[in-house]
N, CA, C and O atoms as CSV, one atom per row, in Angstrom:
chain,resi,resn,atom,element,x,y,z
A,1,UNK,N,N,17.555,-70.542,-50.906
A,1,UNK,CA,C,16.317,-69.948,-51.408
A,1,UNK,C,C,16.013,-70.431,-52.828
A,1,UNK,O,O,14.878,-70.784,-53.146
A,2,UNK,N,N,17.045,-70.441,-53.674
A,2,UNK,CA,C,16.854,-70.873,-55.051
A,2,UNK,C,C,16.469,-72.347,-55.109
A,2,UNK,O,O,15.647,-72.743,-55.935
A,3,UNK,N,N,17.064,-73.163,-54.231
A,3,UNK,CA,C,16.747,-74.582,-54.176
A,3,UNK,C,C,15.292,-74.807,-53.768
A,3,UNK,O,O,14.620,-75.693,-54.297
A,4,UNK,N,N,14.814,-74.003,-52.830
A,4,UNK,CA,C,13.426,-74.101,-52.375
A,4,UNK,C,C,12.467,-73.748,-53.513
A,4,UNK,O,O,11.432,-74.392,-53.683
A,5,UNK,N,N,12.817,-72.726,-54.285
A,5,UNK,CA,C,11.981,-72.320,-55.415
A,5,UNK,C,C,11.954,-73.410,-56.483
A,5,UNK,O,O,10.912,-73.656,-57.091
A,6,UNK,N,N,13.096,-74.068,-56.717
A,6,UNK,CA,C,13.141,-75.172,-57.678
A,6,UNK,C,C,12.278,-76.343,-57.220
A,6,UNK,O,O,11.617,-76.988,-58.034
A,7,UNK,N,N,12.284,-76.613,-55.929
A,7,UNK,CA,C,11.430,-77.681,-55.395
A,7,UNK,C,C,9.955,-77.342,-55.586
A,7,UNK,O,O,9.155,-78.205,-55.947
A,8,UNK,N,N,9.603,-76.092,-55.346
A,8,UNK,CA,C,8.218,-75.662,-55.556
A,8,UNK,C,C,7.842,-75.772,-57.026
A,8,UNK,O,O,6.743,-76.209,-57.367
A,9,UNK,N,N,8.771,-75.371,-57.896
A,9,UNK,CA,C,8.517,-75.445,-59.339
A,9,UNK,C,C,8.298,-76.892,-59.768
A,9,UNK,O,O,7.368,-77.177,-60.524
A,10,UNK,N,N,9.137,-77.804,-59.299
A,10,UNK,CA,C,8.981,-79.219,-59.639
A,10,UNK,C,C,7.665,-79.776,-59.106
A,10,UNK,O,O,6.997,-80.556,-59.786
A,11,UNK,N,N,7.295,-79.379,-57.900
A,11,UNK,CA,C,6.026,-79.814,-57.313
A,11,UNK,C,C,4.844,-79.318,-58.148
A,11,UNK,O,O,3.942,-80.086,-58.483
A,12,UNK,N,N,4.862,-78.026,-58.479
A,12,UNK,CA,C,3.773,-77.438,-59.268
A,12,UNK,C,C,3.681,-78.118,-60.623
A,12,UNK,O,O,2.589,-78.473,-61.068
A,13,UNK,N,N,4.826,-78.303,-61.288
A,13,UNK,CA,C,4.837,-78.946,-62.607
A,13,UNK,C,C,4.263,-80.360,-62.520
A,13,UNK,O,O,3.444,-80.750,-63.352
A,14,UNK,N,N,4.687,-81.122,-61.525
A,14,UNK,CA,C,4.212,-82.500,-61.388
A,14,UNK,C,C,2.703,-82.545,-61.147
A,14,UNK,O,O,1.991,-83.316,-61.790
A,15,UNK,N,N,2.225,-81.726,-60.232
A,15,UNK,CA,C,0.798,-81.740,-59.888
A,15,UNK,C,C,-0.053,-81.310,-61.077
A,15,UNK,O,O,-1.039,-81.970,-61.402
A,16,UNK,N,N,0.319,-80.209,-61.729
A,16,UNK,CA,C,-0.522,-79.685,-62.809
A,16,UNK,C,C,-0.442,-80.530,-64.078
A,16,UNK,O,O,-1.460,-80.746,-64.736
A,17,UNK,N,N,0.739,-81.006,-64.428
A,17,UNK,CA,C,0.868,-81.793,-65.659
A,17,UNK,C,C,0.158,-83.145,-65.540
A,17,UNK,O,O,-0.147,-83.778,-66.552
A,18,UNK,N,N,-0.102,-83.582,-64.322
A,18,UNK,CA,C,-0.803,-84.855,-64.103
A,18,UNK,C,C,-2.221,-84.661,-63.579
A,18,UNK,O,O,-2.817,-85.586,-63.026
A,19,UNK,N,N,-2.753,-83.469,-63.752
A,19,UNK,CA,C,-4.095,-83.198,-63.224
A,19,UNK,C,C,-5.160,-83.899,-64.060
A,19,UNK,O,O,-5.000,-84.059,-65.270
A,20,UNK,N,N,-6.241,-84.314,-63.419
A,20,UNK,CA,C,-7.337,-84.938,-64.151
A,20,UNK,C,C,-8.034,-83.910,-65.045
A,20,UNK,O,O,-8.006,-82.716,-64.748
A,21,UNK,N,N,-8.654,-84.358,-66.129
A,21,UNK,CA,C,-9.360,-83.426,-67.018
A,21,UNK,C,C,-10.406,-82.613,-66.263
A,21,UNK,O,O,-11.177,-83.156,-65.471
A,22,UNK,N,N,-10.425,-81.320,-66.514
A,22,UNK,CA,C,-11.406,-80.436,-65.907
A,22,UNK,C,C,-11.056,-79.946,-64.512
A,22,UNK,O,O,-11.786,-79.132,-63.948
A,23,UNK,N,N,-9.968,-80.417,-63.951
A,23,UNK,CA,C,-9.598,-80.048,-62.577
A,23,UNK,C,C,-8.369,-79.146,-62.512
A,23,UNK,O,O,-7.917,-78.799,-61.421
A,24,UNK,N,N,-7.829,-78.767,-63.652
A,24,UNK,CA,C,-6.584,-78.004,-63.691
A,24,UNK,C,C,-6.672,-76.708,-62.898
A,24,UNK,O,O,-5.816,-76.437,-62.056
A,25,UNK,N,N,-7.693,-75.912,-63.158
A,25,UNK,CA,C,-7.763,-74.598,-62.517
A,25,UNK,C,C,-8.222,-74.682,-61.060
A,25,UNK,O,O,-7.993,-73.752,-60.287
A,26,UNK,N,N,-8.866,-75.783,-60.680
A,26,UNK,CA,C,-9.123,-76.024,-59.254
A,26,UNK,C,C,-7.799,-76.260,-58.527
A,26,UNK,O,O,-7.595,-75.785,-57.410
A,27,UNK,N,N,-6.909,-77.000,-59.181
A,27,UNK,CA,C,-5.595,-77.246,-58.587
A,27,UNK,C,C,-4.764,-75.968,-58.516
A,27,UNK,O,O,-3.999,-75.777,-57.571
A,28,UNK,N,N,-4.910,-75.095,-59.509
A,28,UNK,CA,C,-4.198,-73.811,-59.483
A,28,UNK,C,C,-4.633,-73.004,-58.262
A,28,UNK,O,O,-3.802,-72.408,-57.577
A,29,UNK,N,N,-5.942,-72.988,-57.992
A,29,UNK,CA,C,-6.443,-72.280,-56.804
A,29,UNK,C,C,-5.869,-72.889,-55.526
A,29,UNK,O,O,-5.472,-72.172,-54.607
A,30,UNK,N,N,-5.830,-74.222,-55.480
A,30,UNK,CA,C,-5.282,-74.901,-54.301
A,30,UNK,C,C,-3.797,-74.589,-54.114
A,30,UNK,O,O,-3.337,-74.382,-52.991
A,31,UNK,N,N,-3.055,-74.557,-55.213
A,31,UNK,CA,C,-1.625,-74.238,-55.135
A,31,UNK,C,C,-1.424,-72.818,-54.637
A,31,UNK,O,O,-0.517,-72.560,-53.846
A,32,UNK,N,N,-2.263,-71.891,-55.092
A,32,UNK,CA,C,-2.169,-70.511,-54.603
A,32,UNK,C,C,-2.426,-70.435,-53.100
A,32,UNK,O,O,-1.811,-69.628,-52.403
A,33,UNK,N,N,-3.327,-71.269,-52.606
A,33,UNK,CA,C,-3.603,-71.286,-51.165
A,33,UNK,C,C,-2.421,-71.895,-50.405
A,33,UNK,O,O,-2.004,-71.370,-49.372
A,34,UNK,N,N,-1.887,-73.001,-50.921
A,34,UNK,CA,C,-0.793,-73.692,-50.234
A,34,UNK,C,C,0.531,-72.931,-50.273
A,34,UNK,O,O,1.227,-72.821,-49.264
A,35,UNK,N,N,0.870,-72.407,-51.456
A,35,UNK,CA,C,2.193,-71.803,-51.636
A,35,UNK,C,C,2.173,-70.283,-51.668
A,35,UNK,O,O,3.225,-69.648,-51.731
A,36,UNK,N,N,0.995,-69.703,-51.627
A,36,UNK,CA,C,0.903,-68.247,-51.690
A,36,UNK,C,C,0.831,-67.774,-53.133
A,36,UNK,O,O,0.979,-68.562,-54.067
A,37,UNK,N,N,0.607,-66.503,-53.299
A,37,UNK,CA,C,0.469,-65.961,-54.653
A,37,UNK,C,C,1.548,-64.917,-54.930
A,37,UNK,O,O,1.267,-63.844,-55.464
A,38,UNK,N,N,2.781,-65.246,-54.561
A,38,UNK,CA,C,3.894,-64.333,-54.823
A,38,UNK,C,C,4.157,-64.260,-56.327
A,38,UNK,O,O,3.668,-65.088,-57.094
A,39,UNK,N,N,4.916,-63.281,-56.724
A,39,UNK,CA,C,5.227,-63.081,-58.142
A,39,UNK,C,C,5.955,-64.294,-58.708
A,39,UNK,O,O,5.671,-64.718,-59.829
A,40,UNK,N,N,6.881,-64.851,-57.955
A,40,UNK,CA,C,7.639,-66.007,-58.446
A,40,UNK,C,C,6.732,-67.224,-58.642
A,40,UNK,O,O,6.898,-67.961,-59.614
A,41,UNK,N,N,5.791,-67.443,-57.746
A,41,UNK,CA,C,4.848,-68.563,-57.884
A,41,UNK,C,C,3.944,-68.331,-59.088
A,41,UNK,O,O,3.651,-69.273,-59.825
A,42,UNK,N,N,3.499,-67.109,-59.301
A,42,UNK,CA,C,2.633,-66.799,-60.442
A,42,UNK,C,C,3.369,-67.021,-61.764
A,42,UNK,O,O,2.776,-67.504,-62.728
A,43,UNK,N,N,4.651,-66.674,-61.812
A,43,UNK,CA,C,5.447,-66.907,-63.031
A,43,UNK,C,C,5.599,-68.395,-63.302
A,43,UNK,O,O,5.516,-68.835,-64.448
A,44,UNK,N,N,5.821,-69.164,-62.250
A,44,UNK,CA,C,5.928,-70.616,-62.402
A,44,UNK,C,C,4.601,-71.188,-62.894
A,44,UNK,O,O,4.580,-72.019,-63.802
A,45,UNK,N,N,3.505,-70.750,-62.301
A,45,UNK,CA,C,2.182,-71.222,-62.729
A,45,UNK,C,C,1.930,-70.888,-64.192
A,45,UNK,O,O,1.443,-71.731,-64.946
A,46,UNK,N,N,2.255,-69.671,-64.596
A,46,UNK,CA,C,2.058,-69.255,-65.992
A,46,UNK,C,C,2.855,-70.153,-66.938
A,46,UNK,O,O,2.340,-70.584,-67.969
A,47,UNK,N,N,4.091,-70.430,-66.592
A,47,UNK,CA,C,4.946,-71.275,-67.433
A,47,UNK,C,C,4.407,-72.704,-67.531
A,47,UNK,O,O,4.346,-73.278,-68.619
A,48,UNK,N,N,4.020,-73.267,-66.399
A,48,UNK,CA,C,3.519,-74.647,-66.382
A,48,UNK,C,C,2.174,-74.739,-67.100
A,48,UNK,O,O,1.930,-75.703,-67.826
A,49,UNK,N,N,1.301,-73.755,-66.909
A,49,UNK,CA,C,0.011,-73.760,-67.603
A,49,UNK,C,C,0.194,-73.634,-69.109
A,49,UNK,O,O,-0.540,-74.256,-69.877
A,50,UNK,N,N,1.159,-72.840,-69.533
A,50,UNK,CA,C,1.462,-72.726,-70.966
A,50,UNK,C,C,1.875,-74.089,-71.510
A,50,UNK,O,O,1.378,-74.523,-72.549
A,51,UNK,N,N,2.774,-74.758,-70.815
A,51,UNK,CA,C,3.220,-76.088,-71.241
A,51,UNK,C,C,2.062,-77.081,-71.264
A,51,UNK,O,O,1.936,-77.873,-72.198
A,52,UNK,N,N,1.218,-77.036,-70.237
A,52,UNK,CA,C,0.061,-77.935,-70.164
A,52,UNK,C,C,-0.895,-77.675,-71.333
A,52,UNK,O,O,-1.332,-78.610,-72.004
A,53,UNK,N,N,-1.214,-76.405,-71.570
A,53,UNK,CA,C,-2.146,-76.063,-72.644
A,53,UNK,C,C,-1.599,-76.458,-74.006
A,53,UNK,O,O,-2.340,-76.965,-74.848
A,54,UNK,N,N,-0.306,-76.231,-74.232
A,54,UNK,CA,C,0.291,-76.597,-75.514
A,54,UNK,C,C,0.360,-78.109,-75.684
A,54,UNK,O,O,0.161,-78.618,-76.787
A,55,UNK,N,N,0.636,-78.818,-74.622
A,55,UNK,CA,C,0.700,-80.282,-74.686
A,55,UNK,C,C,-0.670,-80.877,-74.995
A,55,UNK,O,O,-0.771,-81.866,-75.720
A,56,UNK,N,N,-1.720,-80.278,-74.447
A,56,UNK,CA,C,-3.078,-80.813,-74.591
A,56,UNK,C,C,-3.923,-80.084,-75.631
A,56,UNK,O,O,-5.119,-80.350,-75.750
A,57,UNK,N,N,-3.317,-79.174,-76.381
A,57,UNK,CA,C,-4.014,-78.424,-77.442
A,57,UNK,C,C,-5.308,-77.786,-76.936
A,57,UNK,O,O,-6.354,-77.909,-77.572
A,58,UNK,N,N,-5.235,-77.120,-75.816
A,58,UNK,CA,C,-6.426,-76.497,-75.234
A,58,UNK,C,C,-6.886,-75.291,-76.040
A,58,UNK,O,O,-6.087,-74.598,-76.669
A,59,UNK,N,N,-8.180,-75.063,-76.004
A,59,UNK,CA,C,-8.795,-73.921,-76.669
A,59,UNK,C,C,-9.023,-72.817,-75.645
A,59,UNK,O,O,-9.436,-73.084,-74.517
A,60,UNK,N,N,-8.751,-71.575,-76.044
A,60,UNK,CA,C,-9.019,-70.426,-75.184
A,60,UNK,C,C,-9.792,-69.407,-76.007
A,60,UNK,O,O,-9.404,-69.076,-77.127
A,61,UNK,N,N,-10.886,-68.915,-75.445
A,61,UNK,CA,C,-11.746,-67.950,-76.129
A,61,UNK,C,C,-11.068,-66.582,-76.178
A,61,UNK,O,O,-10.548,-66.096,-75.174
A,62,UNK,N,N,-11.082,-65.970,-77.363
A,62,UNK,CA,C,-10.473,-64.647,-77.522
A,62,UNK,C,C,-11.509,-63.558,-77.280
A,62,UNK,O,O,-12.694,-63.834,-77.091
A,63,UNK,N,N,-11.042,-62.326,-77.289
A,63,UNK,CA,C,-11.945,-61.186,-77.129
A,63,UNK,C,C,-12.804,-60.954,-78.373
A,63,UNK,O,O,-13.710,-60.121,-78.350
A,64,UNK,N,N,-12.526,-61.690,-79.469
A,64,UNK,CA,C,-13.326,-61.602,-80.701
A,64,UNK,C,C,-14.283,-62.788,-80.833
A,64,UNK,O,O,-14.800,-63.047,-81.920
A,65,UNK,N,N,-14.519,-63.504,-79.743
A,65,UNK,CA,C,-15.396,-64.687,-79.702
A,65,UNK,C,C,-14.968,-65.789,-80.663
A,65,UNK,O,O,-15.809,-66.496,-81.219
A,66,UNK,N,N,-13.682,-65.932,-80.855
A,66,UNK,CA,C,-13.108,-67.039,-81.614
A,66,UNK,C,C,-12.159,-67.779,-80.681
A,66,UNK,O,O,-11.628,-67.203,-79.732
A,67,UNK,N,N,-11.955,-69.043,-80.959
A,67,UNK,CA,C,-11.059,-69.832,-80.119
A,67,UNK,C,C,-9.675,-69.905,-80.740
A,67,UNK,O,O,-9.525,-70.019,-81.956
A,68,UNK,N,N,-8.677,-69.838,-79.885
A,68,UNK,CA,C,-7.299,-70.053,-80.309
A,68,UNK,C,C,-6.871,-71.415,-79.772
A,68,UNK,O,O,-7.136,-71.760,-78.621
A,69,UNK,N,N,-6.201,-72.182,-80.633
A,69,UNK,CA,C,-5.663,-73.471,-80.216
A,69,UNK,C,C,-4.259,-73.212,-79.687
A,69,UNK,O,O,-3.402,-72.702,-80.409
A,70,UNK,N,N,-4.030,-73.557,-78.448
A,70,UNK,CA,C,-2.708,-73.327,-77.871
A,70,UNK,C,C,-1.829,-74.534,-78.165
A,70,UNK,O,O,-1.840,-75.528,-77.439
A,71,UNK,N,N,-1.074,-74.423,-79.240
A,71,UNK,CA,C,-0.123,-75.475,-79.589
A,71,UNK,C,C,1.129,-74.825,-80.170
A,71,UNK,O,O,1.098,-73.679,-80.618
A,72,UNK,N,N,2.208,-75.558,-80.155
A,72,UNK,CA,C,3.486,-75.019,-80.622
A,72,UNK,C,C,3.475,-74.731,-82.119
A,72,UNK,O,O,4.202,-73.851,-82.579
A,73,UNK,N,N,2.670,-75.451,-82.880
A,73,UNK,CA,C,2.617,-75.241,-84.331
A,73,UNK,C,C,2.037,-73.879,-84.685
A,73,UNK,O,O,2.412,-73.298,-85.703
A,74,UNK,N,N,1.129,-73.362,-83.865
A,74,UNK,CA,C,0.509,-72.060,-84.121
A,74,UNK,C,C,1.212,-70.930,-83.382
A,74,UNK,O,O,0.728,-69.798,-83.380
A,75,UNK,N,N,2.344,-71.222,-82.756
A,75,UNK,CA,C,3.031,-70.221,-81.944
A,75,UNK,C,C,4.072,-69.477,-82.778
A,75,UNK,O,O,4.888,-70.083,-83.472
A,76,UNK,N,N,4.019,-68.152,-82.691
A,76,UNK,CA,C,4.998,-67.283,-83.338
A,76,UNK,C,C,5.581,-66.412,-82.236
A,76,UNK,O,O,4.908,-65.525,-81.712
A,77,UNK,N,N,6.845,-66.672,-81.886
A,77,UNK,CA,C,7.484,-66.041,-80.722
A,77,UNK,C,C,6.643,-66.345,-79.485
A,77,UNK,O,O,6.567,-67.507,-79.084
A,78,UNK,N,N,6.022,-65.373,-78.878
A,78,UNK,CA,C,5.183,-65.622,-77.693
A,78,UNK,C,C,3.695,-65.452,-78.000
A,78,UNK,O,O,2.869,-65.450,-77.088
A,79,UNK,N,N,3.352,-65.310,-79.287
A,79,UNK,CA,C,1.957,-65.135,-79.703
A,79,UNK,C,C,1.469,-66.386,-80.420
A,79,UNK,O,O,2.270,-67.194,-80.889
A,80,UNK,N,N,0.150,-66.543,-80.502
A,80,UNK,CA,C,-0.452,-67.663,-81.215
A,80,UNK,C,C,-1.195,-67.133,-82.433
A,80,UNK,O,O,-1.731,-66.025,-82.416
A,81,UNK,N,N,-1.218,-67.936,-83.487
A,81,UNK,CA,C,-1.858,-67.546,-84.739
A,81,UNK,C,C,-3.229,-68.200,-84.846
A,81,UNK,O,O,-3.382,-69.388,-84.562
A,82,UNK,N,N,-4.236,-67.412,-85.262
A,82,UNK,CA,C,-5.573,-67.937,-85.534
A,82,UNK,C,C,-5.790,-67.836,-87.043
A,82,UNK,O,O,-5.964,-66.733,-87.560
A,83,UNK,N,N,-5.784,-68.959,-87.759
A,83,UNK,CA,C,-5.934,-68.912,-89.215
A,83,UNK,C,C,-7.245,-68.268,-89.670
A,83,UNK,O,O,-7.262,-67.523,-90.650
A,84,UNK,N,N,-8.329,-68.548,-88.971
A,84,UNK,CA,C,-9.632,-68.017,-89.378
A,84,UNK,C,C,-9.649,-66.491,-89.369
A,84,UNK,O,O,-10.197,-65.872,-90.281
A,85,UNK,N,N,-9.056,-65.884,-88.353
A,85,UNK,CA,C,-9.014,-64.423,-88.248
A,85,UNK,C,C,-7.784,-63.825,-88.918
A,85,UNK,O,O,-7.702,-62.612,-89.113
A,86,UNK,N,N,-6.826,-64.683,-89.269
A,86,UNK,CA,C,-5.525,-64.230,-89.777
A,86,UNK,C,C,-4.928,-63.217,-88.816
A,86,UNK,O,O,-4.524,-62.123,-89.211
A,87,UNK,N,N,-4.880,-63.600,-87.553
A,87,UNK,CA,C,-4.434,-62.676,-86.511
A,87,UNK,C,C,-3.519,-63.379,-85.518
A,87,UNK,O,O,-3.565,-64.596,-85.338
A,88,UNK,N,N,-2.683,-62.559,-84.880
A,88,UNK,CA,C,-1.838,-63.031,-83.790
A,88,UNK,C,C,-2.486,-62.651,-82.468
A,88,UNK,O,O,-3.018,-61.552,-82.315
A,89,UNK,N,N,-2.435,-63.573,-81.520
A,89,UNK,CA,C,-3.160,-63.419,-80.266
A,89,UNK,C,C,-2.202,-63.599,-79.094
A,89,UNK,O,O,-1.356,-64.494,-79.099
A,90,UNK,N,N,-2.344,-62.742,-78.095
A,90,UNK,CA,C,-1.602,-62.912,-76.839
A,90,UNK,C,C,-2.491,-63.679,-75.871
A,90,UNK,O,O,-3.638,-63.299,-75.635
A,91,UNK,N,N,-1.959,-64.757,-75.313
A,91,UNK,CA,C,-2.717,-65.604,-74.394
A,91,UNK,C,C,-2.136,-65.479,-72.989
A,91,UNK,O,O,-0.930,-65.624,-72.785
A,92,UNK,N,N,-3.007,-65.210,-72.036
A,92,UNK,CA,C,-2.638,-65.262,-70.622
A,92,UNK,C,C,-3.163,-66.595,-70.103
A,92,UNK,O,O,-4.359,-66.749,-69.857
A,93,UNK,N,N,-2.262,-67.549,-69.939
A,93,UNK,CA,C,-2.661,-68.905,-69.561
A,93,UNK,C,C,-3.211,-68.970,-68.143
A,93,UNK,O,O,-4.054,-69.814,-67.840
A,94,UNK,N,N,-2.744,-68.094,-67.287
A,94,UNK,CA,C,-3.192,-68.099,-65.895
A,94,UNK,C,C,-4.631,-67.608,-65.767
A,94,UNK,O,O,-5.414,-68.167,-64.999
A,95,UNK,N,N,-4.976,-66.570,-66.514
A,95,UNK,CA,C,-6.329,-66.005,-66.455
A,95,UNK,C,C,-7.259,-66.590,-67.509
A,95,UNK,O,O,-8.452,-66.287,-67.517
A,96,UNK,N,N,-6.730,-67.423,-68.395
A,96,UNK,CA,C,-7.491,-68.024,-69.502
A,96,UNK,C,C,-8.125,-66.966,-70.397
A,96,UNK,O,O,-9.294,-67.072,-70.768
A,97,UNK,N,N,-7.345,-65.946,-70.741
A,97,UNK,CA,C,-7.818,-64.897,-71.640
A,97,UNK,C,C,-6.903,-64.820,-72.846
A,97,UNK,O,O,-5.727,-65.178,-72.781
A,98,UNK,N,N,-7.465,-64.346,-73.951
A,98,UNK,CA,C,-6.688,-64.175,-75.177
A,98,UNK,C,C,-7.141,-62.895,-75.860
A,98,UNK,O,O,-8.334,-62.674,-76.064
A,99,UNK,N,N,-6.182,-62.061,-76.208
A,99,UNK,CA,C,-6.480,-60.786,-76.857
A,99,UNK,C,C,-5.833,-60.740,-78.230
A,99,UNK,O,O,-4.636,-60.991,-78.376
A,100,UNK,N,N,-6.645,-60.415,-79.241
A,100,UNK,CA,C,-6.126,-60.273,-80.594
A,100,UNK,C,C,-5.290,-59.002,-80.641
A,100,UNK,O,O,-5.776,-57.915,-80.327
A,101,UNK,N,N,-4.026,-59.146,-81.035
A,101,UNK,CA,C,-3.125,-58.000,-81.050
A,101,UNK,C,C,-2.965,-57.390,-82.429
A,101,UNK,O,O,-3.034,-56.171,-82.588
A,102,UNK,N,N,-2.750,-58.238,-83.429
A,102,UNK,CA,C,-2.526,-57.690,-84.757
A,102,UNK,C,C,-2.999,-58.665,-85.824
A,102,UNK,O,O,-2.983,-59.881,-85.634
A,103,UNK,N,N,-3.413,-58.111,-86.935
A,103,UNK,CA,C,-3.835,-58.911,-88.068
A,103,UNK,C,C,-2.638,-59.125,-88.979
A,103,UNK,O,O,-1.828,-58.222,-89.187
A,104,UNK,N,N,-2.540,-60.315,-89.512
A,104,UNK,CA,C,-1.442,-60.644,-90.412
A,104,UNK,C,C,-1.916,-60.387,-91.831
A,104,UNK,O,O,-2.898,-60.977,-92.281
A,105,UNK,N,N,-1.222,-59.510,-92.530
A,105,UNK,CA,C,-1.616,-59.148,-93.897
A,105,UNK,C,C,-1.266,-60.252,-94.883
A,105,UNK,O,O,-2.097,-60.653,-95.698
A,106,UNK,N,N,-0.044,-60.736,-94.808
A,106,UNK,CA,C,0.412,-61.726,-95.771
A,106,UNK,C,C,1.270,-62.753,-95.053
A,106,UNK,O,O,2.113,-62.413,-94.223
A,107,UNK,N,N,1.042,-63.994,-95.384
A,107,UNK,CA,C,1.838,-65.054,-94.787
A,107,UNK,C,C,2.912,-65.493,-95.764
A,107,UNK,O,O,2.658,-65.619,-96.962
A,108,UNK,N,N,4.084,-65.719,-95.266
A,108,UNK,CA,C,5.199,-66.204,-96.086
A,108,UNK,C,C,5.258,-67.722,-95.953
A,108,UNK,O,O,5.461,-68.260,-94.865
A,109,UNK,N,N,5.077,-68.394,-97.078
A,109,UNK,CA,C,5.135,-69.845,-97.087
A,109,UNK,C,C,6.468,-70.299,-97.662
A,109,UNK,O,O,7.037,-69.621,-98.517
A,110,UNK,N,N,6.965,-71.428,-97.205
A,110,UNK,CA,C,8.151,-71.994,-97.843
A,110,UNK,C,C,7.805,-72.418,-99.270
A,110,UNK,O,O,6.652,-72.735,-99.564
A,111,UNK,N,N,8.776,-72.422,-100.131
A,111,UNK,CA,C,8.563,-72.776,-101.542
A,111,UNK,C,C,7.908,-74.150,-101.690
A,111,UNK,O,O,7.094,-74.351,-102.592
A,112,UNK,N,N,8.250,-75.087,-100.826
A,112,UNK,CA,C,7.701,-76.440,-100.928
A,112,UNK,C,C,6.189,-76.453,-100.751
A,112,UNK,O,O,5.509,-77.303,-101.327
A,113,UNK,N,N,5.656,-75.528,-99.968
A,113,UNK,CA,C,4.215,-75.503,-99.730
A,113,UNK,C,C,3.443,-74.845,-100.868
A,113,UNK,O,O,2.236,-75.056,-100.990
A,114,UNK,N,N,4.100,-74.068,-101.690
A,114,UNK,CA,C,3.422,-73.382,-102.791
A,114,UNK,C,C,2.756,-74.376,-103.736
A,114,UNK,O,O,1.706,-74.073,-104.304
A,115,UNK,N,N,3.340,-75.543,-103.912
A,115,UNK,CA,C,2.766,-76.557,-104.803
A,115,UNK,C,C,1.430,-77.087,-104.293
A,115,UNK,O,O,0.634,-77.609,-105.074
A,116,UNK,N,N,1.176,-76.960,-102.992
A,116,UNK,CA,C,-0.051,-77.486,-102.403
A,116,UNK,C,C,-1.150,-76.451,-102.272
A,116,UNK,O,O,-2.271,-76.788,-101.890
A,117,UNK,N,N,-0.851,-75.202,-102.579
A,117,UNK,CA,C,-1.858,-74.153,-102.448
A,117,UNK,C,C,-2.854,-74.213,-103.568
A,117,UNK,O,O,-3.777,-73.400,-103.618
């Protein structure tokens, strides 16, 4: 069973990471039809979509009508930072939604960056 799930995961990763521009979510729908929409498949899709979005610096509209750039540089734990709003955002890569969770009061910069402020 675990081997079958790994094969599905590798298939999903290969198909989605090599998808043509603008066709990613069409392929997600097709994968849901082919492999079903079980919890394990949805978790795999969420993980692969996160990797795809971070690799391609995709923008996702937040509930505050601002865009968050999904990249590793703006990621804090499992949240993304929006400099314009000074806020941390939770992104659901599968549903393409982003919700502002908390505002950051003060940012801690390394000493080396203080010279550039």
